[in-house]
N, C-alpha and C positions, 0 to 999 in steps of 0.2 A: 532606470528598470533592473534588478539583478539579473546576468544571465544565470538559468540552468538548464545544462549541458543533456544531464540527463531524461529532466523534462519533456526537452527539445527534443532530443532523440525518442521518447514515446510519443509526441502527438508524432510525429514521421512514419513511426511503425501502423498508427494507428490508421496514419491518412494510403499507407500501402496495403493495411489491410481493405480500406473503403475501394479502391484502387483495384485489387486481384477480384473482389468480390462481388462489381457493380453489373455485372455480365448473367453474372445467376438468373437471375429473373427476365431475362430475354430467353430465357432457354424456355418459358412456359407460353410466350406467346406466341398463336398459332392463327394461321392464314393471313399473315401479311407482308408484305416482303421488305425488304431491309430496308431499303429507303423512309417504307411509312413509319419501320415501329422507332429506326436509328430518329428521326426524326421528334417524332412525339416522345421519345427518351431524351431528346437533346433539350426541348423545351425549358424541361423543367430542371435540368442539368444549367443550361447556360442561361438561362433569364431568372425562372421561378425561383428555385433554391438562391440562386446567387442576391437576387433581389429581394428577400424575405427575407432570409439572414441577417444581411445588412443591416435592412433596416430595422429588426428589434434590436440589433447588440450594437449598434454605432448609432450616435449623433449626427443630425439633420444631414441622411445621406447622400441627399440629391442636393442639398447649398453646396454642400463639400464638393463634390461631382460638380456641378459646375463652373463653381468657383476656383478649380483646379487650374493652370496654365494651358494655353490651348495644346500649345509642345506635346504637355506633360498626358495630356488623352488621347494627343495622335500619335505617340510612339504603342501606349498600351492597348490598343485598336490594334493597330498597324501588329507588332510582334503578334497582337491575339491574332491576325488572319495570317500571317504566317504558321502559327503553330498550326491552325487547323490545314494549313497543306501539310503539313507532314505530315497529322493525322490518316486526309485521305492519300498518300502515296504508299501509305505504311501496307495497303492492300498488296500495290503493285510487287513490293519486295519480299510480301507474302509467296508473291507467282512465280519469283524465278530463283528465288534462292530457298522457299520449305520456310515453314516456320520458325524452327526452330533456328538454322543458321542467322537468316531473318529477323529475327529476335534477337539475335545475341550483340549483330552487328550496329542496328538501330538503335537497342537501347547504351551498348557503350557509347556511338557516338554522340546521343542524347542526352547521357553522365558527364560525358567527357565537355565538349562544347557549353553546356547547362551550368555548370559548374566553375567553368574554369574562366571563362570567356569576357562573365563581367568585373571579373575583381583586373584582369588583363584591360579590358574597358577603361575602369574608374581609373587607373594606374597605381591599385595601391597591390600588383599583383607581386612587383620584387619586395616591397616595405614588409607587408602583412603578413604573404606566407612564404615567399625564399626566404625573408632578414627575420623570420624568427622560429626559433624552438616549436612553436604550438603547430603557427600556418605548413613547416615541414612535416610535422606527425599526420596531418591533416588531410597532403598533400599524398601523405605517400599510403594512406587511407582510402585517397580519390582511385589511385594504382591499382591497390588492393580487388577494390572493387568491381573496377573495369575488368582485370583477372577474373574474379569468380564471375560476370558474364558471361567469359568467353570460354571458361565452361561447361555453363548451364550447357550455351547453345553445343558445345560440343559433348555435352548429354545429350541433345536434342539430336543429334544427328545421329548416333548408335541409337538413338528410340528408332528413327526413321528407317535406320538400313534393315533393322528388323520387319518391317512393313512388309507381307506376302508380296510376292512378285509382278503383279497385275498394276499394283499401285506406286509400286519402283517403278516399275515401265510408263506409266503416267506422267510421276512426276519428274522424271526426265524427259522426257518435251518439253517441260516449263521452264525445267533451270536452264537460265543463260546467265554465271559470272559476273561476264560486263554489265548486260545490262543491268543484271541485281545490286548490284554492290553502285553500281553509279542512283540506280534510283532508292537505295539504305541509305548513301548520305544524303540526298537530298532531304528524304526523310528523317531522318538524324539530326540533322541538326537544323530544320525547321521546327520541330516536335521541340528543337531547344528553347525557341526564340520564346516559350512560355515563360521561363527564367527571366528572358531579360525584361518580358514588358512587366513583371512585380518590379523587376529591380529598376526599371523608368518611370513604376510611380511612388516611389519616392515623397515627390511633391507632397500626394495626396495622404500619405501613412501620415508626415507632419499636419498637413490640415484637417483633418477628420480629429488626431490626438489633442487638437490645438480647440475643438471644436467640443470637445469632454469626453470623446473615446476614451474607454478603457485600453492601455498600449498593446495587451493581448487579442486583440479583437481589431488592430489599427489596420491589417493585411487585407479586410474584406470589402469598403468599398473598390481595391483595384483589383477583385478578382470582377467585380460585377463589370467592369467597362474589358477588360482582356480577355474573359467571355464572351462580352457582344461579340468584339470580333473573332473568336473561334466560331461563334453561332451563326457569323451571318455567312463565312465560307460555308460552313456544313449545310444549311437553310437552301445557300445557291447550287452546290453537287445535288442534294437531294429532293428540291423541286425540279430538277433537271432528269434524275430519274423519273420521278413520279411522271413527268410531262410522257419520257424516251419510253415508258414501259406500260405507259399506262393504267399505272395501279395511283391515281391520285383520289380515286371514288371509293376504296377502303379506309379511310379516314372515317365516313360516317356511315358503308354498307353492315347491315347486318346480315347479308348473307348474299353470298359469291358465285357465280359461275365455279366449277371444279376447274375450269382453262386458268384460271389466274391464281384460285385457291389452291390447287395441287403441290407450290412450291412449297405449303405447308413451312414449319420450321425447318429454318436450314439451319445445319452447323455453322457455331458461330468462332471463327478465330478472331478476337480480338482483345485488346490491351487496353491501358486508361491514356493513352497516346493515341492511340487511332480509332477505338469503336471497332465493328465486326467489318469491312473495308475489302477482306477478301473475301465476300458472297457477295457484293456488290460485280467485280469482276470476274464473276464463274454463278451466275444465276443456274440452277438447275432444268431440264426441259423435262416441262410440266407435262403431266397426262392428258389425253384431252376427251372428256365425258361432258354429257350435257348435264349432270345432274349441278343441285347449288348446295354448299353447302351453309349449315348456320356458322356464324361469326361469332367469338365469345369479345362482342364489342368494350364494353364493361370491363372486363376482366384483365385486356389488353392493356386499355390504358391506364389501369391502374399498377402496372407492374412494370408496360414505362415509367410510369411518374416512379415506382420505387429504385427503380436501375439508375431514372437521371438524378433523382436524390443520390443518392449513394452514389456516385460516379461527383459529386459536386462535395461528398464530405470528403475524399480524400485532399481538396483542393484546401478546405475548409482546414482541418487539422495540419492542412506544410504551413497554411498563413499563420497560423499557432507557432508549430514547433518555430515557422522564424524568429519571432521576438525572443527564442529562449536562447538562441545558439549563439547570440554578446556579437561582437565586431565579425566574427565568422560565421554570420549567414551565409557567404556563396556556397559552402558544404551543405543546405541545407539541402538543392539538389539532388547530389551525389546516395543521401540519405532515401531520399521520396525514390531514384529509382529503383535501389539494393532493395528494398522494401517488395515495392511492385513484384519485381524477379520474385522474389523468396515468396508472396504469401498470392502469384498465381501459380507458379508453381507445385505450393501445398492443394490447392484445389483442382489441378491436373494430376494432382496422383490421389486429392480424395475421389475425385468423378472416374477416375481409372483408368485417363488416359494414360499411361506408362507400365497397363498390361500388357504382360509379354516383352517388355521391351531391352528384358536382359541381363544378367546382373552387373555387364560392363558400365551398363546406359547407368544405371541406379546409382551404380560404387562413385558418378561421375558428378551426378547431380546432388547426391550426399556431401561429396565434395564444395563443390559449385556452391549451394547453399549453406555450409559451414563456413567458407568464405567468403560470403558474402554479409552471415553475420558476425564475421570478427572486422571486416570490414566498417560498421557501424560502432563499433565496438574501438576500433581507433581514433576513430570519425569522433567519436564522443568525448575519448579523453584528451583529444588535441585543442575540442572546443575547452574543458577542462583547465588544461594548463594554462589558458590567456582568458577565463575567468579570475575577477581581481580577489579573489577567497583563497586565491591557489599561492 
């Protein structure tokens, strides 16, 4: 299949748009705790959507997966488990470093490890990356991406400094650079394991193509296995929270006592890497009342399904983008990270999260977004240089 880097970049941008947008439906979920709506959405993200889409677009899905080498299935599933750990520890990063600084460190580490480690592990880093002009251009684009993420993080720090004194004092009580950096490192490295899981699934890609699947959809069966690993980690954690917080009845309850429902829709701070894990750690105290409230059960399920399917489409488009990047598919992860930061930040601006941040913060934010945009252009150009038609 002839590479088409421009189309690949477009697919990665669509994936970033889906990733930056998936949390919006969660804002409409009412009277459910985080663990409840995150697990319901996760069923659609990690089980329903991958199976349904791959079943429709690929050939002999289950035969291909079952027939894959056991070692391939193990590593895809195992890296999915580790990726789930990275998402769950993201909440601790936010607690100790704040959203902006924590986001910059996690996304930067995730972009670097997820992009550079596969070619290092495969032994192609020196020959295909450092040893070719196109590879060096792509490597430069990766560093530009990391620089852009750092600038976006600086903008977030400026924004947080403009918070009211009471909120600043609250943030200072939680701030712990040593713990925060340690947890952020764990989260960033573990989150990058998703890229490792996809790379480990190359035998599955070959098998599904041999079964008659078009090249464009070759990554979909791999997603089924990797996301199953991520589902396992998240299911264990959310089920534990359901038991600990006594919220398991929320899945079927049409009305709830205010003691448990007063939490209401909580502030969500999530990314494609993690989901709204910060709210797991900081449930607001409920206002005790003896009344009961109606739960929009059907609406909650529909919104969670919409959020979950939207989340899945980030990697649906990611797998398509990989097929268009030629021999430099490793650059796909950087493009994915850059587009996530761009679109999630634009959503934050649209939802007025940057209102009152001040001109210095807005200026840094704009510079960061333009830098990230430039990094995608540089990486796309590097892939273009490597294409046979060039």
